[in-house]
C-alpha positions as CSV (number, residue, x, y, z in Angstrom):
1,M,-30.4,-22.8,-1.8
2,E,-27.8,-24.6,-4.0
3,K,-24.4,-23.0,-3.9
4,K,-23.3,-21.3,-7.1
5,N,-20.0,-22.5,-8.7
6,I,-17.6,-19.6,-9.4
7,A,-14.4,-19.8,-11.4
8,L,-11.9,-17.2,-10.1
9,V,-9.9,-16.8,-13.3
10,M,-6.4,-15.4,-12.8
11,G,-2.9,-15.5,-14.4
12,G,-2.7,-14.6,-18.1
13,F,0.0,-14.3,-20.7
14,S,1.4,-10.8,-20.1
15,G,3.9,-9.2,-17.7
16,E,1.0,-8.6,-15.3
17,H,0.7,-12.4,-14.6
18,D,2.0,-12.2,-11.0
19,I,-0.1,-9.1,-10.2
20,S,-3.1,-11.0,-11.4
21,I,-2.3,-14.0,-9.1
22,A,-1.9,-11.6,-6.2
23,S,-5.3,-10.0,-7.1
24,G,-6.9,-13.4,-7.4
25,N,-5.7,-14.6,-4.1
26,Q,-6.9,-11.4,-2.4
27,V,-10.4,-11.8,-4.0
28,Y,-10.5,-15.5,-3.0
29,G,-10.0,-14.7,0.6
30,Q,-12.9,-12.2,0.6
31,L,-15.6,-14.2,-1.2
32,D,-18.3,-15.9,0.8
33,H,-17.4,-19.6,0.7
34,T,-20.5,-20.6,2.5
35,K,-22.5,-19.2,-0.4
36,Y,-20.3,-20.1,-3.3
37,N,-18.1,-23.0,-4.4
38,V,-15.0,-21.0,-5.5
39,Y,-12.3,-22.6,-7.7
40,K,-9.1,-20.9,-8.6
41,V,-8.5,-21.2,-12.3
42,V,-5.0,-20.2,-13.6
43,V,-4.8,-19.3,-17.3
44,E,-1.3,-19.6,-18.8
45,R,0.2,-20.3,-22.2
46,D,1.3,-23.8,-21.1
47,G,-2.3,-24.7,-20.1
48,W,-5.3,-23.9,-18.0
49,F,-5.4,-25.3,-14.6
50,W,-7.5,-25.3,-11.5
51,M,-5.9,-25.4,-8.1
52,D,-6.7,-28.4,-5.9
53,G,-5.0,-27.2,-2.9
54,E,-1.4,-26.8,-4.1
55,T,-1.9,-29.3,-7.0
56,R,-2.5,-28.1,-10.5
57,R,-5.2,-30.0,-12.4
58,Q,-6.2,-29.6,-16.0
59,M,-9.3,-27.6,-17.0
60,D,-11.4,-28.8,-20.0
61,R,-11.2,-25.8,-22.3
62,N,-13.8,-27.3,-24.7
63,D,-16.6,-26.4,-22.3
64,F,-14.8,-24.7,-19.4
65,T,-15.4,-27.5,-16.9
66,L,-13.3,-29.4,-14.4
67,T,-13.5,-32.8,-12.7
68,D,-13.4,-32.7,-8.9
69,N,-13.4,-36.1,-7.2
70,G,-15.0,-37.7,-10.2
71,R,-17.7,-35.0,-10.5
72,K,-17.9,-32.7,-13.5
73,V,-18.2,-29.1,-12.4
74,K,-19.9,-26.5,-14.6
75,F,-19.7,-22.8,-13.7
76,D,-22.4,-20.3,-13.1
77,L,-20.0,-17.4,-13.2
78,A,-16.4,-16.5,-14.1
79,F,-14.9,-13.9,-11.9
80,I,-12.2,-12.6,-14.2
81,I,-9.2,-11.1,-12.5
82,V,-6.7,-11.6,-15.4
83,H,-4.9,-8.3,-16.0
84,G,-3.7,-7.8,-19.6
85,N,-3.9,-10.6,-22.3
86,P,-6.3,-12.5,-22.5
87,G,-8.4,-11.0,-19.7
88,E,-8.6,-7.3,-20.6
89,N,-8.5,-7.5,-24.4
90,G,-11.8,-9.3,-24.8
91,I,-10.5,-12.8,-25.6
92,L,-11.7,-14.5,-22.5
93,Q,-15.0,-12.6,-22.7
94,A,-15.6,-13.8,-26.3
95,Y,-14.8,-17.4,-25.2
96,F,-17.3,-17.2,-22.3
97,D,-20.0,-15.6,-24.5
98,I,-19.7,-18.6,-26.9
99,L,-20.1,-21.0,-24.0
100,G,-22.9,-19.1,-22.3
101,V,-20.9,-18.5,-19.1
102,K,-21.6,-15.2,-17.3
103,Y,-18.7,-13.1,-16.2
104,T,-18.0,-10.1,-14.0
105,T,-16.3,-7.7,-16.5
106,C,-17.0,-5.6,-19.6
107,G,-18.0,-7.5,-22.7
108,Y,-15.6,-8.5,-25.4
109,Y,-16.0,-5.5,-27.6
110,T,-15.6,-2.9,-24.9
111,S,-12.6,-4.9,-23.5
112,A,-10.9,-5.0,-26.8
113,L,-11.4,-1.3,-27.5
114,T,-10.4,0.0,-24.1
115,F,-7.3,-2.2,-23.8
116,H,-5.8,-0.7,-27.0
117,K,-4.8,2.8,-26.0
118,G,-4.2,3.8,-29.6
119,Y,-7.8,2.9,-30.6
120,C,-9.5,4.0,-27.4
121,N,-8.0,7.4,-27.0
122,P,-9.5,8.8,-30.3
123,V,-12.9,7.4,-29.3
124,V,-12.8,9.1,-25.9
125,K,-11.6,12.3,-27.5
126,S,-14.6,12.3,-29.8
127,F,-17.0,12.4,-26.9
128,G,-15.8,15.9,-26.0
129,L,-15.8,15.3,-22.2
130,V,-12.1,15.3,-21.6
131,K,-8.9,16.1,-23.4
132,V,-6.5,13.5,-24.7
133,A,-2.7,13.9,-25.2
134,N,-1.3,14.2,-28.8
135,S,0.2,10.9,-29.8
136,V,1.4,8.7,-32.7
137,L,0.7,5.0,-33.0
138,L,3.5,2.9,-34.4
139,Y,2.9,-0.6,-35.9
140,K,6.6,-1.5,-36.0
141,E,10.0,0.1,-35.3
142,P,10.6,2.7,-38.0
143,D,14.1,3.8,-39.1
144,A,15.5,7.0,-37.7
145,A,14.4,9.2,-40.6
146,K,10.8,7.9,-40.5
147,L,10.7,8.1,-36.7
148,A,11.7,11.7,-36.8
149,E,9.0,12.4,-39.4
150,L,6.3,10.6,-37.4
151,T,7.1,12.2,-34.1
152,G,8.2,15.6,-35.3
153,Q,5.0,17.3,-34.2
154,L,5.2,15.9,-30.7
155,R,6.7,17.9,-27.8
156,Y,9.2,16.3,-25.4
157,P,9.1,14.7,-22.9
158,L,7.2,11.8,-24.3
159,F,5.8,8.6,-23.0
160,V,6.4,5.4,-24.9
161,K,4.3,2.5,-24.0
162,P,2.8,-0.7,-25.4
163,A,-0.5,0.2,-27.2
164,A,-2.1,-2.8,-25.5
165,G,-0.7,-3.3,-22.0
166,G,-1.1,-2.4,-18.4
167,S,0.7,-1.8,-15.0
168,S,3.2,0.4,-16.8
169,V,5.1,-2.6,-18.0
170,A,7.6,-1.6,-20.7
171,T,6.6,2.1,-20.4
172,T,9.4,4.7,-20.6
173,K,9.5,8.4,-20.1
174,V,11.6,9.8,-22.9
175,K,13.2,13.3,-22.5
176,T,15.5,13.5,-25.6
177,P,15.3,12.1,-29.2
178,D,18.2,9.7,-28.6
179,Q,16.2,7.9,-26.0
180,L,13.2,7.3,-28.2
181,Q,14.4,4.3,-30.3
182,P,15.5,2.1,-27.3
183,A,12.2,2.9,-25.6
184,I,10.2,1.8,-28.7
185,R,12.2,-1.5,-28.8
186,E,11.4,-2.1,-25.1
187,A,7.7,-1.5,-25.7
188,L,7.7,-3.8,-28.6
189,T,8.7,-6.7,-26.3
190,E,5.3,-6.4,-24.7
191,D,3.1,-5.6,-27.7
192,R,3.3,-5.4,-31.5
193,Q,2.1,-1.8,-31.5
194,V,3.5,1.2,-29.6
195,L,1.9,4.4,-28.5
196,V,4.2,7.5,-28.4
197,E,2.4,10.4,-26.6
198,E,3.2,13.8,-25.2
199,C,3.7,13.9,-21.4
200,I,1.1,16.0,-19.7
201,N,2.5,17.6,-16.6
202,G,0.1,17.8,-13.7
203,R,-1.5,15.7,-10.9
204,E,-2.6,12.1,-11.5
205,F,-6.0,11.1,-10.4
206,D,-7.9,7.7,-10.5
207,C,-11.6,7.1,-10.2
208,G,-13.4,3.8,-9.9
209,V,-17.0,3.1,-11.1
210,M,-19.2,0.0,-11.0
211,H,-22.7,-0.9,-12.0
212,L,-25.0,-1.9,-9.1
213,P,-27.1,-5.1,-9.2
214,K,-30.8,-4.6,-9.8
215,G,-32.7,-4.1,-6.5
216,S,-29.6,-3.1,-4.6
217,T,-30.4,-0.9,-1.6
218,L,-26.9,0.5,-1.7
219,K,-26.9,4.1,-2.9
220,D,-24.2,6.4,-4.1
221,P,-23.9,9.5,-2.0
222,N,-24.4,11.6,-5.2
223,P,-28.0,11.1,-6.3
224,N,-27.1,12.0,-9.9
225,F,-25.2,8.7,-10.3
226,H,-28.1,6.4,-11.0
227,N,-27.6,2.7,-10.6
228,K,-23.8,3.0,-10.2
229,L,-21.2,3.5,-7.5
230,V,-18.7,6.3,-8.4
231,F,-15.9,6.0,-5.9
232,P,-14.0,8.8,-4.3
233,V,-11.1,10.1,-6.3
234,T,-7.5,9.0,-5.5
235,E,-4.4,11.1,-6.2
236,I,-1.2,9.2,-7.1
237,I,2.0,10.9,-5.9
238,P,5.2,9.0,-7.0
239,K,8.1,9.2,-4.6
240,G,11.7,7.9,-4.2
241,G,12.9,9.3,-7.5
242,H,10.1,7.9,-9.6
243,E,8.8,10.5,-12.1
244,F,5.6,8.7,-12.9
245,F,3.4,5.9,-11.7
246,D,5.6,3.1,-13.1
247,Y,5.6,-0.6,-12.2
248,E,7.8,-0.1,-9.1
249,A,5.7,2.9,-7.9
250,K,2.6,0.8,-8.3
251,Y,3.6,-2.4,-6.6
252,Q,6.8,-1.8,-4.6
253,G,5.6,1.2,-2.4
254,F,7.2,4.1,-4.4
255,S,4.1,6.2,-4.4
256,N,1.6,7.8,-2.0
257,E,-2.0,7.2,-2.8
258,V,-4.3,9.7,-1.2
259,T,-8.0,8.8,-0.9
260,P,-10.1,10.9,-1.0
261,A,-7.8,13.2,-3.0
262,E,-6.9,16.5,-1.3
263,V,-8.0,18.6,-4.2
264,D,-10.6,21.3,-4.8
265,E,-14.1,19.7,-4.6
266,S,-15.0,21.1,-8.0
267,I,-12.1,19.1,-9.6
268,S,-13.0,16.0,-7.7
269,K,-16.7,16.2,-8.8
270,H,-15.7,16.8,-12.4
271,I,-13.5,13.7,-12.4
272,Q,-16.4,11.7,-11.0
273,E,-18.9,13.0,-13.5
274,V,-16.6,12.4,-16.5
275,S,-15.9,8.8,-15.2
276,Y,-19.7,8.2,-14.7
277,R,-20.4,9.3,-18.3
278,L,-17.5,7.5,-19.9
279,Y,-18.6,4.3,-18.2
280,D,-21.8,4.3,-20.2
281,L,-20.4,5.7,-23.4
282,L,-17.8,3.0,-23.6
283,G,-20.3,0.3,-22.6
284,C,-18.5,-0.7,-19.4
285,Q,-19.7,-3.4,-17.0
286,G,-18.3,-4.5,-13.7
287,I,-15.6,-2.7,-11.7
288,V,-13.7,-0.2,-13.8
289,R,-11.1,2.4,-13.0
290,F,-10.4,5.6,-15.0
291,D,-7.0,7.3,-14.9
292,Y,-6.4,11.0,-15.6
293,I,-3.9,13.8,-15.4
294,Y,-5.1,17.2,-14.3
295,N,-2.9,19.9,-16.0
296,T,-2.7,22.6,-13.3
297,D,-1.4,25.2,-15.8
298,E,-4.2,24.7,-18.3
299,Q,-6.7,23.7,-15.6
300,E,-7.8,20.9,-17.9
301,L,-8.4,17.2,-17.3
302,Y,-6.6,14.7,-19.6
303,F,-7.7,11.1,-20.1
304,L,-4.9,8.5,-19.6
305,E,-6.7,5.2,-19.8
306,V,-9.4,3.0,-18.6
307,N,-8.7,-0.3,-16.7
308,T,-11.5,-2.7,-17.2
309,I,-10.0,-5.2,-14.7
310,P,-8.3,-3.0,-12.1
311,G,-6.0,-4.6,-9.5
312,Q,-7.6,-6.1,-6.4
313,S,-4.4,-6.9,-4.4
314,A,-3.9,-5.4,-0.9
315,E,-2.0,-2.5,-2.5
316,S,-4.7,-1.7,-5.2
317,I,-6.6,1.5,-5.6
318,V,-10.2,0.5,-6.1
319,P,-10.6,-1.5,-2.8
320,K,-9.2,1.5,-1.0
321,Q,-11.7,3.8,-2.7
322,A,-14.5,1.5,-1.7
323,K,-13.3,1.4,1.9
324,A,-13.4,5.2,1.9
325,M,-17.2,4.8,1.1
326,G,-17.6,2.3,3.9
327,I,-17.7,-0.7,1.5
328,S,-15.5,-3.7,2.5
329,P,-13.7,-5.8,-0.1
330,A,-16.2,-8.7,0.7
331,E,-19.1,-6.3,0.0
332,L,-17.5,-5.0,-3.2
333,Y,-17.0,-8.4,-4.7
334,E,-20.5,-9.6,-3.7
335,L,-21.9,-6.6,-5.5
336,S,-19.9,-7.5,-8.6
337,I,-21.0,-11.1,-8.5
338,Q,-24.7,-10.2,-8.1
339,A,-24.6,-7.6,-10.9
340,A,-23.0,-10.2,-13.2
341,L,-25.4,-13.0,-12.3
342,M,-28.3,-10.6,-13.2
343,K,-27.1,-9.8,-16.7
């Protein structure tokens, strides 16, 4: 059987560029190179390149092809591992849809919606499955009087974050009003819109979900989760003085990530069931991770965000969740590829 050509697309335009490269390199090492011709494709503002060893060579963006030793290579599949812009906001997906190239992630519409927290949160709230924190969406930096008016109904502490962004880049926990304006300015360096939302005190949990390829013999242990894998729940516990799961806690070891989470089984099952249903309601495809806060005082689950291209580096959560189910990274990515090829 002729080997499929796979473009492993990484990089991007955001502060998550380096994390995407780490994820891409991790995936590259796990793919079956006897079955696929895998090319690393790096997407950056200065150009799109494919890696010929350590040499960068130009991609043809007109039709997403490359020339390898005088041979034009077309791709059967794009394995998108670009976190942030333009991978999670739908831009790459729309481009590949136009060209007729299959890909491993959600479609352009779902990607665009879920990447923008200010737009996604009201949609999730409307489903009635899970609570969402009170928030205000800012389209620019308001003056002091207007800011006080807009945020006057919100209770401190607050989180200030780019409305479209990930990995907690430019995200600040604000405890007093005098800290609010500088936090907004920082968030505006990453995106043109800023979400200011109430901090929900409680325990942070993550849950990965993926659609299985047709004909897969792999079954989720929970028979109610048809045609999908709903991974074990992970609890995120920041440490070393970090009050929340910020960039350093995520990528520099300042957190404990416990999988499966040591929590009452009823809470764990509820998180899995909500994630399973949100996956379909939001039109997700591929490997997705849902993030929540469980408010222990209210005994209520709050939705934080959905990551449509979650990290796949050695430190990332979803591969650890898969491992807890007995699924290796190689098996995880093979399932993702087969599901995408069958679309």
